[in-house]
C-alpha positions in Angstrom: -0.1 0.0 -0.1 1.0 3.5 -0.4 -0.6 6.9 1.2 -1.7 10.3 0.6 -1.5 12.7 3.4 -2.9 16.1 3.0 -2.7 18.5 6.1 -4.8 21.4 6.0 -5.9 24.7 8.4 -8.7 22.8 9.1 -9.0 19.4 7.8 -6.3 16.6 6.7 -7.7 14.4 4.2 -6.0 10.8 4.0 -5.8 8.0 1.6 -4.3 4.4 0.6 -3.9 2.8 -2.7 -2.3 0.0 -4.2 0.8 1.3 -5.9 -0.4 -0.5 -9.3 -3.2 2.5 -9.1 -2.1 5.2 -7.3 -5.3 7.4 -8.3 -7.9 5.1 -7.0 -8.1 5.4 -3.4 -9.2 2.3 -1.8 -9.6 3.8 2.0 -9.7 7.5 2.7 -10.6 9.6 5.4 -11.3 13.0 6.6 -10.2 14.3 9.9 -10.5 17.7 11.4 -7.4 19.6 12.1 -7.3 20.5 16.3 -4.3 20.0 18.0 -0.5 18.5 16.6 -1.4 15.5 18.9 -5.2 14.5 18.5 -5.0 15.3 14.7 -1.7 13.6 13.7 -2.8 10.6 16.3 -6.1 9.9 14.4 -3.7 9.8 11.3 -1.5 7.6 12.9 -3.9 5.4 13.8 -5.8 5.4 10.3 -2.7 4.3 8.7 -1.8 1.8 11.6 -5.2 0.1 11.0 -5.7 -0.1 7.6 -1.8 -0.5 6.1 0.6 -1.3 8.8 3.5 -3.0 7.8 2.1 -3.1 4.2 2.9 0.4 3.6 5.7 0.8 1.2 5.9 4.9 1.2 4.1 7.7 1.7 3.3 11.3 -0.2 3.1 14.3 3.0 1.3 17.6 1.2 1.5 19.8 4.3 0.2 23.7 5.2 3.2 25.7 6.6 6.1 26.8 6.4 7.3 22.8 6.0 10.9 22.2 5.8 11.0 19.9 2.4 14.7 19.8 1.8 15.9 16.0 2.2 18.9 16.8 3.3 17.8 18.9 6.4 17.5 16.7 9.7 14.3 19.4 10.4 12.1 17.9 7.1 8.9 17.8 7.7 8.6 20.1 10.6 7.1 23.4 10.4 8.3 26.6 11.4 6.3 29.5 12.2 2.8 28.9 11.4 -0.7 31.3 11.9 -1.9 28.2 12.9 -2.1 27.8 16.9 0.3 25.2 18.6 1.7 23.9 15.0 5.1 26.1 14.6 7.8 23.6 15.8 5.3 20.6 14.9 7.6 17.4 13.7 5.1 16.2 11.1 7.1 12.7 10.3 7.8 12.1 14.2 4.5 12.5 15.0 3.1 10.0 12.1 5.1 7.5 13.4 6.5 6.7 9.9 10.0 5.9 11.2 12.0 4.4 7.9 8.7 4.6 5.2 10.3 6.3 2.5 8.5 9.6 2.1 8.0 12.5 -0.1 7.4 16.2 1.9 5.9 19.3 -0.2 3.6 22.1 0.7 -0.1 21.3 0.7 -0.5 23.6 -2.5 2.8 21.8 -4.2 0.8 18.5 -3.7 -2.0 19.7 -5.3 -0.1 21.1 -8.4 1.2 17.5 -8.5 -2.5 16.4 -8.6 -3.7 18.4 -11.0 -0.7 18.1 -13.1 -1.2 14.0 -13.4 -4.8 13.8 -13.3 -6.6 16.7 -13.2 -6.9 20.6 -15.0 -2.7 20.7 -15.6 -2.9 17.6 -17.8 -1.1 18.5 -21.4 1.4 21.2 -19.9 5.0 21.1 -18.3 5.3 24.3 -16.2 1.9 24.9 -14.2 1.3 26.8 -11.3 -1.5 26.2 -8.7 -2.8 28.9 -6.8 -5.0 29.0 -3.4 -7.0 30.9 -2.0 -8.4 29.5 0.9 -7.6 29.0 4.9 -4.6 30.4 3.8 -3.0 31.5 0.4 -0.5 29.7 -1.4 1.5 28.7 -4.3 3.1 25.6 -5.7 5.2 25.5 -8.8 6.0 22.7 -10.9 8.9 22.5 -13.9 8.4 19.9 -16.5 6.2 18.5 -14.1 8.3 18.2 -11.1 8.1 20.7 -8.1 10.3 23.8 -8.7 12.8 22.8 -5.3 13.1 20.4 -3.1 15.0 23.1 -0.7 12.4 25.2 -0.3 8.7 26.2 -1.5 7.1 29.5 -2.0 5.0 31.5 0.9 3.3 34.1 -1.4 0.9 34.4 0.8 2.8 36.9 2.6 3.2 39.4 -0.4 2.8 42.9 0.0 -0.1 44.3 -2.6 -1.6 47.0 -3.4 -4.8 47.9 -1.6 -8.1 48.5 -2.9 -9.3 52.2 -2.7 -12.1 51.4 -0.5 -10.9 48.7 1.6 -10.3 49.6 5.1 -9.9 46.4 6.7 -6.8 46.7 8.8 -5.6 42.9 8.0 -5.7 39.8 9.8 -2.4 38.0 9.4 -0.3 38.0 12.9 2.8 38.7 11.0 2.4 41.3 8.2 -1.3 42.6 8.2 -2.2 43.6 5.3 -0.2 40.9 3.3 -1.9 39.2 0.6 -3.2 36.4 2.9 -4.3 38.9 5.7 -6.3 40.9 3.1 -8.0 37.8 0.7 -7.6 34.7 2.7 -10.4 32.9 4.3 -10.1 34.4 7.8 -9.9 37.9 6.5 -12.9 37.5 4.5 -15.0 36.2 7.4 -13.2 38.8 9.8 -14.0 41.6 7.1 -17.7 40.7 6.2 -19.0 38.9 9.4 -19.6 35.9 7.1 -17.6 32.6 5.9 -16.7 33.0 1.9 -19.2 30.4 1.7 -22.0 32.1 2.6 -22.2 36.0 2.1 -25.1 36.5 1.7 -25.9 40.6 0.8 -21.9 41.0 1.0 -21.0 38.4 -2.3 -20.6 40.9 -4.7 -18.7 43.2 -2.9 -16.6 40.8 -1.0 -16.3 39.1 -5.6 -14.7 42.6 -6.3 -12.3 42.9 -3.8 -11.1 39.4 -3.6 -10.5 39.6 -7.5 -8.6 42.6 -6.6 -6.4 40.7 -4.4 -6.4 37.4 -6.4 -4.9 38.7 -9.7 -2.3 40.7 -7.9 -0.9 37.3 -7.2 -1.9 35.8 -10.4 0.1 39.0 -12.1 3.1 38.4 -9.7 3.5 34.5 -10.6 2.6 35.7 -14.6 5.5 38.4 -14.5 7.8 36.2 -12.9 7.4 33.2 -13.4 5.5 32.6 -17.0 3.8 29.1 -16.2 1.7 27.7 -19.2 -1.5 27.3 -16.6 -2.4 28.5 -13.6 -4.9 26.6 -11.7 -7.2 28.8 -8.9 -8.3 26.9 -5.9 -9.1 26.9 -3.0 -12.6 27.3 -0.4 -12.4 31.2 -1.3 -11.2 31.3 -4.5 -14.5 28.8 -5.5 -16.8 31.8 -4.2 -19.4 32.3 -6.8 -18.1 35.1 -9.8 -14.4 35.1 -8.2 -12.9 33.0 -11.2 -14.2 35.2 -14.0 -13.8 38.4 -12.2 -9.8 37.3 -11.2 -9.8 36.6 -15.1 -11.1 40.0 -15.6 -8.9 41.9 -13.6 -5.9 40.1 -14.2 -6.4 40.8 -18.4 -6.5 44.4 -17.1 -3.1 44.2 -14.8 -1.1 43.0 -17.7 -2.8 45.1 -20.6 0.1 45.6 -23.4 3.0 44.8 -21.2 2.4 41.2 -22.7 1.0 41.5 -25.6 -0.1 38.3 -27.1 -0.5 36.3 -24.3 -3.3 34.5 -22.7 -3.4 36.1 -19.5 -4.6 39.1 -21.4 -7.6 37.6 -22.9 -10.0 36.1 -19.9 -11.3 33.7 -22.1 -8.1 32.0 -23.1 -8.2 29.1 -20.7 -5.2 30.3 -19.0 -6.5 30.3 -15.6 -8.8 27.9 -15.0 -10.3 26.3 -11.8 -9.2 22.7 -10.5 -10.5 19.8 -12.3 -10.0 17.2 -9.0 -11.9 19.9 -6.9 -11.0 19.3 -3.2 -8.8 16.0 -3.9 -6.2 17.6 -5.9 -3.8 17.5 -2.8 -4.3 14.3 -1.4 -4.2 12.5 -4.9 -0.7 14.4 -5.7 0.4 13.3 -2.3 -0.3 9.6 -3.7 1.3 10.2 -6.8 4.4 11.5 -5.2 4.7 8.4 -3.0 4.3 6.3 -5.7 7.3 7.8 -7.7 9.5 7.2 -4.6 8.9 3.4 -5.6 10.7 4.3 -9.0 
């Protein structure tokens, strides 16, 4: 058996599959993210019950910042994170994986791998996955592989231009009004008093602000990395109307400076929704586990 684990700010997704069919999990579990001890203990129990000594490899896609460098003895541990109680958590030790080969990536990189292998990123070599959800993140694949094994982007802390009418101070405990502090789920809930999936009378205004900030990240990725396609996912990004508004805003930002680039055409298919829905990350983690056996 191989395992894929995606740890997120609100939930952990676990899946087991046979190595010959990594895209078809035979067991799965959804575990709420609470304290590190409780959460990792439940994941450990799931693996022990359904795989035990048959576990050959694990793919771990974690919220972060997570240390991913195989040469770093702290690999698999979480650095300073806005998630209360999780800074400094050693994921590999907490999961009790021992000598089981494990690939460690950020949660959004895992989603990028899943979409590239099975979803909206098929057919391109260089792919970016942008998530706007509980946090804001960026995963980059070059020739189908994660850009770096030594580190991963922390694009959520980019400083952005504020919307002229946005008076919200920001919710990031490090920077206040960085991109994540203005556009992620906690910021949406604090600004409007309701979660992104239930904005009610604030929906139109919330979409306008969300697209204002999301498009700045899409433009930054386009300017600096020039991927062939960008997948825009996450719970906040899935709000009705936000994808289309972000495409329109992106086209206005790049303008004539990228004449002929698909980013300038909202209908080009350059920015697309996930093809795997909420399963991008865990399926990407399974794919990375299968790669270890090669």
